[in-house]
VEXPA-561075 format. One record per atom (N, C-alpha, C, O): residue number from 1; x, y, z negated. Coordinates in nm, 3 decimals, decimal comma, m for minus. Last residue first. Example, Ala and Ser with C-alpha at 12.3 -4.5 7.8 and 13.67 -1.06 7.14 Angstrom:
BEGIN
2	1,285	m0,225	m0,708
2	1,367	m0,106	m0,714
2	1,290	0,003	m0,787
2	1,341	0,114	m0,804
1	1,319	m0,569	m0,780
1	1,230	m0,450	m0,780
1	1,320	m0,330	m0,780
1	1,424	m0,332	m0,846
***
This chain:
BEGIN
191	10,909	12,962	m9,977
191	11,019	12,865	m9,986
191	10,985	12,755	m10,083
191	11,065	12,664	m10,104
190	10,671	13,094	m9,968
190	10,764	13,116	m9,856
190	10,884	13,024	m9,863
190	10,956	13,010	m9,764
189	10,376	12,905	m10,042
189	10,492	12,982	m10,082
189	10,587	12,994	m9,964
189	10,584	12,913	m9,872
188	10,030	12,942	m9,954
188	10,159	12,875	m9,942
188	10,272	12,965	m9,986
188	10,265	13,087	m9,970
187	9,785	13,014	m10,205
187	9,854	13,053	m10,082
187	9,988	12,978	m10,075
187	10,051	12,953	m10,177
186	9,473	12,881	m10,327
186	9,615	12,913	m10,339
186	9,674	12,947	m10,203
186	9,618	12,912	m10,099
185	9,223	12,788	m10,299
185	9,238	12,933	m10,284
185	9,385	12,976	m10,292
185	9,417	13,092	m10,268
184	9,222	12,527	m10,362
184	9,207	12,560	m10,220
184	9,223	12,707	m10,194
184	9,235	12,749	m10,078
183	9,280	12,447	m10,613
183	9,143	12,490	m10,589
183	9,115	12,510	m10,441
183	9,000	12,511	m10,398
182	9,460	12,168	m10,732
182	9,457	12,283	m10,641
182	9,311	12,318	m10,617
182	9,227	12,229	m10,601
181	9,568	12,037	m11,027
181	9,449	12,059	m10,945
181	9,467	12,185	m10,862
181	9,486	12,294	m10,916
180	9,755	11,777	m11,180
180	9,753	11,909	m11,116
180	9,627	11,918	m11,032
180	9,584	11,820	m10,972
179	9,829	11,601	m11,472
179	9,739	11,617	m11,359
179	9,743	11,761	m11,311
179	9,736	11,855	m11,390
178	10,030	11,358	m11,624
178	10,008	11,499	m11,597
178	9,921	11,508	m11,472
178	9,937	11,430	m11,378
177	10,135	11,129	m11,874
177	10,050	11,161	m11,760
177	10,034	11,311	m11,748
177	10,027	11,383	m11,848
176	10,400	10,922	m11,970
176	10,337	11,054	m11,983
176	10,257	11,081	m11,858
176	10,305	11,059	m11,746
175	10,461	10,622	m12,129
175	10,422	10,684	m12,003
175	10,353	10,817	m12,033
175	10,258	10,822	m12,111
174	10,736	10,579	m12,346
174	10,591	10,601	m12,333
174	10,564	10,668	m12,199
174	10,635	10,761	m12,160
173	11,010	10,569	m12,385
173	10,936	10,444	m12,378
173	10,787	10,458	m12,362
173	10,715	10,357	m12,365
172	11,026	10,886	m12,537
172	11,100	10,768	m12,492
172	11,011	10,644	m12,495
172	10,944	10,617	m12,595
171	10,789	11,125	m12,423
171	10,846	11,048	m12,534
171	10,914	10,924	m12,477
171	10,866	10,864	m12,381
170	10,727	11,445	m12,303
170	10,772	11,311	m12,268
170	10,835	11,247	m12,391
170	10,923	11,305	m12,454
169	10,482	11,677	m12,236
169	10,566	11,622	m12,344
169	10,598	11,477	m12,310
169	10,507	11,396	m12,290
168	10,483	11,912	m11,973
168	10,436	11,784	m12,024
168	10,535	11,737	m12,131
168	10,655	11,756	m12,118
167	10,370	12,207	m11,803
167	10,463	12,136	m11,890
167	10,397	12,007	m11,939
167	10,275	11,995	m11,946
166	10,339	12,315	m11,460
166	10,283	12,276	m11,589
166	10,394	12,216	m11,674
166	10,499	12,178	m11,622
165	10,278	12,494	m11,161
165	10,372	12,454	m11,264
165	10,298	12,424	m11,393
165	10,205	12,496	m11,431
164	10,247	12,493	m10,806
164	10,183	12,494	m10,937
164	10,286	12,446	m11,037
164	10,373	12,365	m11,003
163	10,280	12,642	m10,481
163	10,337	12,583	m10,602
163	10,242	12,595	m10,721
163	10,168	12,692	m10,736
162	10,089	12,584	m10,179
162	10,198	12,644	m10,256
162	10,237	12,567	m10,380
162	10,229	12,444	m10,384
161	9,902	12,494	m10,000
161	9,854	12,544	m10,128
161	9,963	12,596	m10,220
161	9,934	12,648	m10,328
160	10,025	12,399	m9,771
160	9,917	12,498	m9,757
160	9,879	12,564	m9,889
160	9,828	12,676	m9,890
159	10,234	12,233	m9,867
159	10,257	12,325	m9,755
159	10,148	12,429	m9,735
159	10,176	12,538	m9,686
158	10,296	12,225	m10,215
158	10,218	12,175	m10,101
158	10,226	12,279	m9,991
158	10,224	12,399	m10,018
157	10,463	12,133	m10,506
157	10,466	12,217	m10,385
157	10,384	12,148	m10,278
157	10,400	12,029	m10,253
156	10,489	12,145	m10,865
156	10,443	12,084	m10,740
156	10,455	12,185	m10,627
156	10,458	12,306	m10,650
155	10,693	12,100	m11,148
155	10,645	12,189	m11,044
155	10,602	12,107	m10,922
155	10,669	12,012	m10,883
154	10,716	12,070	m11,495
154	10,695	12,000	m11,369
154	10,637	12,099	m11,269
154	10,543	12,172	m11,300
153	10,918	12,075	m11,772
153	10,840	12,158	m11,681
153	10,836	12,088	m11,546
153	10,939	12,052	m11,490
152	10,903	11,887	m12,074
152	10,954	11,905	m11,938
152	10,860	11,993	m11,857
152	10,738	11,986	m11,871
151	11,002	11,827	m12,391
151	10,905	11,903	m12,313
151	10,967	11,934	m12,178
151	11,071	12,000	m12,170
150	11,134	11,490	m12,424
150	11,125	11,633	m12,457
150	11,015	11,698	m12,377
150	10,942	11,631	m12,305
149	11,341	11,246	m12,258
149	11,242	11,286	m12,357
149	11,248	11,436	m12,385
149	11,353	11,499	m12,371
148	11,396	11,237	m11,902
148	11,448	11,255	m12,037
148	11,337	11,298	m12,134
148	11,250	11,377	m12,097
147	11,248	10,990	m11,700
147	11,250	11,132	m11,736
147	11,302	11,145	m11,879
147	11,257	11,073	m11,968
146	11,235	10,744	m11,560
146	11,346	10,775	m11,650
146	11,359	10,923	m11,685
146	11,470	10,975	m11,698
145	11,055	10,830	m11,255
145	11,109	10,737	m11,354
145	11,218	10,800	m11,439
145	11,284	10,895	m11,399
144	10,762	10,959	m11,155
144	10,902	10,997	m11,170
144	10,957	10,914	m11,285
144	10,911	10,925	m11,399
143	10,503	10,915	m10,927
143	10,570	10,864	m11,046
143	10,715	10,909	m11,043
143	10,782	10,898	m10,941
142	10,176	11,007	m10,810
142	10,321	11,011	m10,802
142	10,377	10,956	m10,932
142	10,308	10,951	m11,034
141	9,874	11,018	m10,615
141	9,952	10,969	m10,728
141	10,102	10,983	m10,702
141	10,148	10,972	m10,589
140	9,694	11,076	m10,417
140	9,755	11,188	m10,488
140	9,843	11,146	m10,604
140	9,884	11,231	m10,683
139	9,597	10,875	m10,265
139	9,527	10,900	m10,390
139	9,587	11,014	m10,471
139	9,538	11,046	m10,579
138	9,916	10,803	m10,137
138	9,771	10,785	m10,125
138	9,707	10,804	m10,262
138	9,758	10,754	m10,362
137	10,160	11,009	m10,305
137	10,116	10,916	m10,202
137	9,965	10,913	m10,190
137	9,896	11,008	m10,228
136	10,376	11,280	m10,367
136	10,250	11,210	m10,394
136	10,210	11,126	m10,273
136	10,225	11,166	m10,158
135	10,713	11,236	m10,421
135	10,614	11,287	m10,327
135	10,487	11,209	m10,352
135	10,488	11,086	m10,357
134	10,945	11,337	m10,681
134	10,862	11,239	m10,612
134	10,778	11,313	m10,508
134	10,772	11,436	m10,507
133	11,222	11,362	m10,913
133	11,131	11,416	m10,812
133	11,053	11,301	m10,750
133	11,088	11,184	m10,765
132	11,493	11,358	m11,057
132	11,358	11,366	m11,113
132	11,262	11,436	m11,016
132	11,225	11,552	m11,035
131	11,770	11,346	m11,011
131	11,684	11,238	m10,960
131	11,537	11,246	m11,000
131	11,463	11,151	m10,978
130	11,901	11,667	m10,890
130	11,881	11,564	m10,993
130	11,784	11,458	m10,940
130	11,722	11,478	m10,835
129	11,899	11,868	m10,706
129	12,029	11,825	m10,756
129	12,020	11,716	m10,862
129	12,122	11,677	m10,918
128	11,687	11,840	m10,412
128	11,714	11,874	m10,551
128	11,847	11,815	m10,596
128	11,902	11,725	m10,532
127	11,488	11,924	m10,146
127	11,624	11,884	m10,182
127	11,652	11,933	m10,323
127	11,643	12,052	m10,351
126	11,219	11,829	m9,954
126	11,257	11,888	m10,082
126	11,393	11,834	m10,121
126	11,413	11,712	m10,129
125	11,122	11,888	m9,631
125	11,215	11,812	m9,714
125	11,245	11,891	m9,840
125	11,291	12,005	m9,834
124	10,861	11,846	m9,394
124	10,920	11,923	m9,502
124	11,007	11,832	m9,588
124	10,973	11,717	m9,613
123	10,765	11,881	m9,048
123	10,792	11,800	m9,166
123	10,860	11,890	m9,269
123	10,910	11,997	m9,235
122	10,589	11,896	m8,742
122	10,635	11,963	m8,862
122	10,657	11,860	m8,972
122	10,580	11,765	m8,987
121	10,493	11,942	m8,418
121	10,570	11,852	m8,504
121	10,630	11,931	m8,620
121	10,712	12,020	m8,600
120	10,385	12,126	m8,251
120	10,299	12,077	m8,358
120	10,375	11,986	m8,455
120	10,326	11,958	m8,564
119	10,572	12,179	m8,047
119	10,552	12,277	m8,154
119	10,465	12,229	m8,270
119	10,471	12,287	m8,378
118	10,805	12,014	m7,906
118	10,665	11,983	m7,940
118	10,630	12,063	m8,065
118	10,655	12,019	m8,177
117	11,053	12,140	m7,892
117	10,990	12,091	m7,769
117	10,840	12,069	m7,792
117	10,758	12,102	m7,706
116	11,140	12,196	m8,144
116	11,124	12,309	m8,053
116	11,061	12,270	m7,920
116	11,019	12,356	m7,843
115	11,008	12,068	m8,427
115	11,059	12,026	m8,297
115	11,033	12,142	m8,202
115	10,919	12,181	m8,181
114	11,107	12,142	m8,762
114	11,017	12,156	m8,648
114	11,087	12,099	m8,526
114	11,209	12,085	m8,522
113	11,110	12,141	m9,114
113	11,162	12,089	m8,988
113	11,058	12,110	m8,880
113	10,937	12,097	m8,903
112	11,188	12,334	m9,395
112	11,086	12,302	m9,293
112	11,158	12,251	m9,169
112	11,256	12,312	m9,125
111	11,276	12,267	m9,719
111	11,329	12,287	m9,584
111	11,218	12,247	m9,488
111	11,161	12,139	m9,499
110	11,127	12,440	m10,000
110	11,141	12,324	m9,913
110	11,214	12,367	m9,785
110	11,214	12,484	m9,747
109	11,369	12,396	m10,204
109	11,231	12,349	m10,199
109	11,152	12,458	m10,127
109	11,116	12,559	m10,188
108	11,700	12,304	m10,234
108	11,605	12,389	m10,161
108	11,468	12,322	m10,160
108	11,454	12,206	m10,119
107	12,044	12,287	m10,319
107	11,905	12,262	m10,356
107	11,814	12,358	m10,280
107	11,846	12,476	m10,263
106	12,285	12,228	m10,054
106	12,234	12,297	m10,172
106	12,087	12,264	m10,196
106	12,016	12,219	m10,105
105	12,355	12,072	m9,838
105	12,462	12,126	m9,923
105	12,411	12,189	m10,052
105	12,486	12,201	m10,149
104	12,240	11,769	m9,691
104	12,214	11,904	m9,743
104	12,320	11,945	m9,845
104	12,368	11,864	m9,925
103	12,363	11,603	m9,422
103	12,373	11,603	m9,569
103	12,349	11,745	m9,619
103	12,430	11,834	m9,591
102	12,244	11,416	m9,146
102	12,268	11,546	m9,206
102	12,276	11,527	m9,358
102	12,203	11,445	m9,414
101	12,251	11,234	m8,836
101	12,260	11,242	m8,981
101	12,292	11,384	m9,026
101	12,357	11,461	m8,955
100	12,053	11,069	m8,585
100	12,142	11,177	m8,627
100	12,141	11,183	m8,778
100	12,043	11,142	m8,842
99	11,997	10,829	m8,342
99	11,993	10,856	m8,486
99	12,096	10,965	m8,516
99	12,212	10,954	m8,477
98	11,807	10,711	m8,070
98	11,907	10,807	m8,117
98	11,885	10,829	m8,268
98	11,773	10,845	m8,315
97	11,594	10,554	m7,992
97	11,711	10,487	m8,047
97	11,819	10,581	m8,099
97	11,912	10,537	m8,166
96	11,480	10,735	m7,710
96	11,453	10,641	m7,819
96	11,583	10,575	m7,862
96	11,669	10,544	m7,781
95	11,653	11,048	m7,638
95	11,587	10,922	m7,603
95	11,562	10,838	m7,727
95	11,616	10,865	m7,834
94	11,770	11,291	m7,721
94	11,720	11,277	m7,584
94	11,641	11,151	m7,555
94	11,568	11,147	m7,456
93	11,758	11,515	m7,953
93	11,764	11,370	m7,948
93	11,692	11,329	m7,821
93	11,569	11,331	m7,813
92	11,935	11,811	m8,043
92	11,843	11,738	m7,957
92	11,865	11,588	m7,972
92	11,976	11,542	m7,999
91	11,950	12,015	m8,340
91	12,008	11,923	m8,241
91	11,898	11,854	m8,161
91	11,785	11,841	m8,207
90	12,032	12,203	m8,599
90	11,950	12,214	m8,479
90	12,014	12,125	m8,374
90	12,122	12,157	m8,324
89	12,038	12,306	m8,942
89	12,084	12,222	m8,832
89	11,986	12,236	m8,717
89	11,871	12,275	m8,736
88	12,102	12,446	m9,263
88	12,061	12,461	m9,124
88	12,118	12,352	m9,034
88	12,233	12,311	m9,050
87	12,114	12,507	m9,534
87	12,087	12,370	m9,492
87	12,038	12,368	m9,348
87	11,943	12,297	m9,314
86	12,141	12,761	m9,652
86	12,254	12,701	m9,579
86	12,237	12,553	m9,547
86	12,336	12,481	m9,534
85	11,883	12,834	m9,750
85	11,992	12,798	m9,843
85	12,105	12,722	m9,774
85	12,160	12,629	m9,832
84	11,666	12,855	m9,595
84	11,714	12,982	m9,651
84	11,831	12,958	m9,747
84	11,874	13,050	m9,817
83	11,588	12,693	m9,289
83	11,643	12,690	m9,424
83	11,683	12,829	m9,467
83	11,729	12,911	m9,387
82	11,453	12,491	m9,075
82	11,434	12,631	m9,113
82	11,470	12,637	m9,260
82	11,393	12,594	m9,346
81	11,596	12,271	m8,834
81	11,560	12,303	m8,973
81	11,545	12,453	m8,989
81	11,615	12,531	m8,925
80	11,496	12,089	m8,565
80	11,544	12,222	m8,601
80	11,499	12,251	m8,744
80	11,380	12,255	m8,773
79	11,529	11,864	m8,315
79	11,508	11,871	m8,459
79	11,576	11,997	m8,509
79	11,697	12,012	m8,498
78	11,366	11,786	m8,027
78	11,466	11,878	m8,081
78	11,434	11,895	m8,228
78	11,323	11,935	m8,263
77	11,328	11,502	m7,818
77	11,284	11,580	m7,932
77	11,398	11,671	m7,973
77	11,515	11,636	m7,955
76	11,257	11,344	m7,513
76	11,338	11,440	m7,585
76	11,263	11,503	m7,702
76	11,150	11,549	m7,687
75	11,147	10,997	m7,525
75	11,148	11,132	m7,470
75	11,230	11,223	m7,561
75	11,267	11,185	m7,671
74	11,041	10,756	m7,640
74	11,124	10,756	m7,519
74	11,123	10,892	m7,448
74	11,101	10,901	m7,327
73	11,070	10,766	m7,999
73	10,997	10,799	m7,876
73	11,090	10,801	m7,755
73	11,205	10,843	m7,767
72	11,213	10,741	m8,226
72	11,154	10,618	m8,173
72	11,082	10,641	m8,041
72	11,037	10,546	m7,977
71	11,480	10,885	m8,359
71	11,385	10,910	m8,252
71	11,338	10,775	m8,199
71	11,414	10,703	m8,135
70	11,564	10,970	m8,697
70	11,556	10,874	m8,587
70	11,455	10,923	m8,483
70	11,359	10,992	m8,515
69	11,782	11,095	m8,923
69	11,668	11,134	m8,841
69	11,671	11,048	m8,715
69	11,766	11,052	m8,638
68	11,885	11,055	m9,248
68	11,891	10,998	m9,113
68	11,764	11,037	m9,040
68	11,653	11,016	m9,089
67	12,055	11,225	m9,485
67	11,926	11,223	m9,418
67	11,950	11,166	m9,279
67	12,026	11,223	m9,201
66	12,245	11,141	m9,767
66	12,235	11,140	m9,622
66	12,089	11,137	m9,578
66	12,010	11,056	m9,628
65	12,298	11,373	m10,037
65	12,248	11,245	m9,987
65	12,233	11,253	m9,836
65	12,211	11,362	m9,782
64	12,356	11,635	m10,107
64	12,465	11,546	m10,070
64	12,423	11,409	m10,022
64	12,507	11,335	m9,971
63	12,081	11,661	m10,319
63	12,190	11,736	m10,257
63	12,303	11,636	m10,229
63	12,341	11,561	m10,318
62	11,829	11,410	m10,258
62	11,927	11,476	m10,343
62	12,025	11,558	m10,259
62	12,048	11,527	m10,142
61	11,485	11,436	m10,144
61	11,618	11,378	m10,147
61	11,708	11,460	m10,237
61	11,670	11,566	m10,286
60	11,155	11,373	m10,014
60	11,246	11,433	m10,110
60	11,379	11,361	m10,106
60	11,388	11,244	m10,071
59	10,914	11,460	m9,760
59	11,002	11,369	m9,829
59	11,093	11,445	m9,922
59	11,108	11,567	m9,912
58	10,632	11,469	m9,554
58	10,701	11,530	m9,667
58	10,789	11,424	m9,732
58	10,745	11,312	m9,756
57	10,569	11,304	m9,337
57	10,556	11,451	m9,323
57	10,632	11,525	m9,433
57	10,690	11,631	m9,409
56	10,797	11,031	m9,260
56	10,681	11,092	m9,325
56	10,680	11,244	m9,306
56	10,779	11,303	m9,264
55	10,747	11,124	m8,935
55	10,700	11,029	m9,034
55	10,814	11,001	m9,131
55	10,919	10,952	m9,089
54	10,641	11,361	m8,697
54	10,740	11,323	m8,797
54	10,676	11,232	m8,900
54	10,565	11,257	m8,948
53	10,519	11,267	m8,377
53	10,488	11,314	m8,511
53	10,604	11,273	m8,601
53	10,660	11,165	m8,585
52	10,534	11,129	m8,136
52	10,541	11,276	m8,135
52	10,492	11,337	m8,266
52	10,432	11,445	m8,266
51	10,555	10,863	m8,204
51	10,429	10,910	m8,146
51	10,419	11,061	m8,147
51	10,309	11,116	m8,158
50	10,788	10,941	m8,439
50	10,713	10,829	m8,383
50	10,580	10,880	m8,332
50	10,500	10,934	m8,409
49	11,072	11,000	m8,585
49	10,985	11,067	m8,489
49	10,917	10,957	m8,411
49	10,978	10,889	m8,328
48	11,153	10,970	m8,932
48	11,137	10,914	m8,799
48	11,050	11,006	m8,714
48	10,967	11,081	m8,766
47	11,387	10,988	m9,182
47	11,277	11,061	m9,119
47	11,270	11,011	m8,976
47	11,371	11,009	m8,906
46	11,520	10,841	m9,470
46	11,493	10,828	m9,327
46	11,370	10,909	m9,287
46	11,264	10,899	m9,349
45	11,799	10,867	m9,676
45	11,657	10,896	m9,664
45	11,628	10,902	m9,515
45	11,705	10,963	m9,441
44	12,045	10,614	m9,746
44	11,997	10,730	m9,671
44	11,845	10,744	m9,685
44	11,774	10,645	m9,702
43	12,205	10,522	m10,044
43	12,104	10,488	m9,944
43	12,052	10,616	m9,878
43	12,018	10,713	m9,946
42	12,352	10,626	m10,245
42	12,422	10,595	m10,119
42	12,324	10,566	m10,006
42	12,355	10,584	m9,888
41	12,246	10,892	m10,457
41	12,222	10,761	m10,395
41	12,298	10,745	m10,264
41	12,306	10,838	m10,183
40	12,479	11,048	m10,666
40	12,390	11,067	m10,552
40	12,368	10,930	m10,487
40	12,466	10,858	m10,464
39	12,496	11,002	m11,020
39	12,544	10,972	m10,885
39	12,436	10,996	m10,779
39	12,318	10,968	m10,801
38	12,429	11,296	m11,217
38	12,413	11,153	m11,193
38	12,455	11,126	m11,049
38	12,451	11,216	m10,965
37	12,465	11,542	m11,473
37	12,493	11,493	m11,338
37	12,475	11,342	m11,333
37	12,501	11,271	m11,429
36	12,189	11,639	m11,681
36	12,323	11,584	m11,664
36	12,342	11,530	m11,521
36	12,248	11,480	m11,459
35	11,992	11,922	m11,568
35	12,004	11,786	m11,621
35	12,146	11,737	m11,602
35	12,218	11,787	m11,515
34	11,792	12,204	m11,590
34	11,926	12,153	m11,568
34	11,937	12,019	m11,638
34	11,897	12,005	m11,753
33	11,469	12,260	m11,426
33	11,566	12,264	m11,534
33	11,700	12,210	m11,492
33	11,722	12,174	m11,376
32	11,174	12,087	m11,332
32	11,257	12,207	m11,329
32	11,353	12,201	m11,446
32	11,323	12,144	m11,550
31	11,093	11,799	m11,146
31	11,116	11,860	m11,276
31	11,201	11,985	m11,254
31	11,288	11,986	m11,168
30	10,864	11,797	m10,868
30	10,999	11,790	m10,926
30	10,999	11,846	m11,066
30	10,916	11,931	m11,101
29	10,688	11,691	m10,584
29	10,683	11,712	m10,728
29	10,824	11,700	m10,783
29	10,896	11,606	m10,750
28	10,510	11,760	m10,293
28	10,642	11,739	m10,350
28	10,638	11,779	m10,497
28	10,589	11,887	m10,531
27	10,239	11,596	m10,158
27	10,277	11,703	m10,250
27	10,415	11,667	m10,305
27	10,435	11,557	m10,358
26	10,116	11,400	m9,998
26	10,221	11,486	m9,943
26	10,248	11,611	m10,027
26	10,276	11,718	m9,973
25	9,766	11,388	m10,095
25	9,891	11,325	m10,051
25	9,987	11,433	m10,000
25	9,945	11,543	m9,965
24	9,546	11,437	m10,355
24	9,614	11,503	m10,243
24	9,749	11,438	m10,215
24	9,835	11,433	m10,303
23	9,228	11,313	m10,451
23	9,373	11,307	m10,465
23	9,442	11,357	m10,339
23	9,400	11,325	m10,228
22	8,952	11,300	m10,423
22	9,016	11,430	m10,420
22	9,166	11,431	m10,440
22	9,227	11,537	m10,445
21	8,835	11,054	m10,395
21	8,819	11,119	m10,526
21	8,895	11,251	m10,535
21	8,904	11,309	m10,643
20	8,905	10,979	m10,132
20	8,765	11,007	m10,163
20	8,744	11,078	m10,297
20	8,647	11,153	m10,314
19	9,213	11,167	m10,078
19	9,140	11,043	m10,101
19	8,995	11,078	m10,132
19	8,964	11,195	m10,157
18	9,342	11,382	m9,821
18	9,285	11,358	m9,953
18	9,217	11,222	m9,958
18	9,171	11,169	m9,857
17	9,574	11,564	m9,664
17	9,522	11,429	m9,668
17	9,472	11,402	m9,808
17	9,550	11,400	m9,903
16	9,672	11,819	m9,485
16	9,584	11,797	m9,600
16	9,522	11,658	m9,585
16	9,431	11,637	m9,506
15	9,868	11,759	m9,288
15	9,881	11,878	m9,375
15	9,794	11,864	m9,499
15	9,840	11,895	m9,609
14	9,905	11,551	m9,099
14	9,888	11,520	m9,240
14	9,902	11,640	m9,333
14	9,946	11,623	m9,447
13	9,737	11,500	m8,810
13	9,830	11,593	m8,872
13	9,804	11,584	m9,022
13	9,692	11,607	m9,066
12	9,693	11,200	m8,646
12	9,650	11,281	m8,759
12	9,764	11,371	m8,803
12	9,874	11,324	m8,830
11	9,573	11,062	m8,352
11	9,690	11,122	m8,417
11	9,641	11,218	m8,525
11	9,558	11,305	m8,499
10	9,432	10,771	m8,261
10	9,397	10,899	m8,321
10	9,520	10,951	m8,396
10	9,565	10,890	m8,493
9	9,498	10,611	m7,949
9	9,520	10,625	m8,094
9	9,476	10,763	m8,139
9	9,483	10,860	m8,063
8	9,478	10,603	m7,675
8	9,385	10,522	m7,751
8	9,401	10,532	m7,902
8	9,326	10,468	m7,976
7	9,810	10,694	m7,637
7	9,686	10,658	m7,567
7	9,601	10,564	m7,652
7	9,647	10,459	m7,696
6	10,050	10,796	m7,726
6	9,940	10,784	m7,822
6	9,808	10,744	m7,758
6	9,703	10,758	m7,822
5	10,208	10,807	m7,499
5	10,255	10,729	m7,614
5	10,141	10,700	m7,710
5	10,135	10,593	m7,770
4	10,055	10,987	m7,345
4	10,073	10,849	m7,303
4	10,117	10,759	m7,417
4	10,068	10,646	m7,430
3	10,084	11,224	m7,490
3	9,951	11,167	m7,468
3	9,961	11,020	m7,430
3	9,883	10,938	m7,479
2	10,358	11,263	m7,462
2	10,304	11,233	m7,595
2	10,164	11,174	m7,585
2	10,128	11,085	m7,662
1	10,379	11,328	m7,194
1	10,433	11,201	m7,238
1	10,380	11,163	m7,376
1	10,360	11,045	m7,405
***
């Protein structure tokens, strides 16, 4: 059925998506440290199953925020989280239009999602307790707004290349730039 849904289309597994200049998409980026509490967004984060692929492949959200998982495909998908921090769920979505919700209970970088019916379907969710995170987009670019001034530790995570950590000096009202480079020799982290 997945072949039929994708007839004539090129399906891309987005594990490594780079721009012509080497920018890497789907990297989860977060500040490390403890920050003052802030309200959890009321708006849900949405993960879709479209053409037998999770869209987006990597996303970020806050502890306690709602994750909506949609099935746009006219077939059965099974959404199964692989968590080491009590963010477990496992449910079937039998048809197009089904929407299920989950609220993560604890911080975790990263929760892996898989479909037990279609083994190639993979997605990752970074769950943090503060609003200072992003996922790199096209060209490998990311932006984290309203970062508190001071020296901040920034950590990246990529499903094949693992974690990198750097510090950056942030000044009020000034854009701070930071660049990460994976060599390709890195190993994925277990969490």
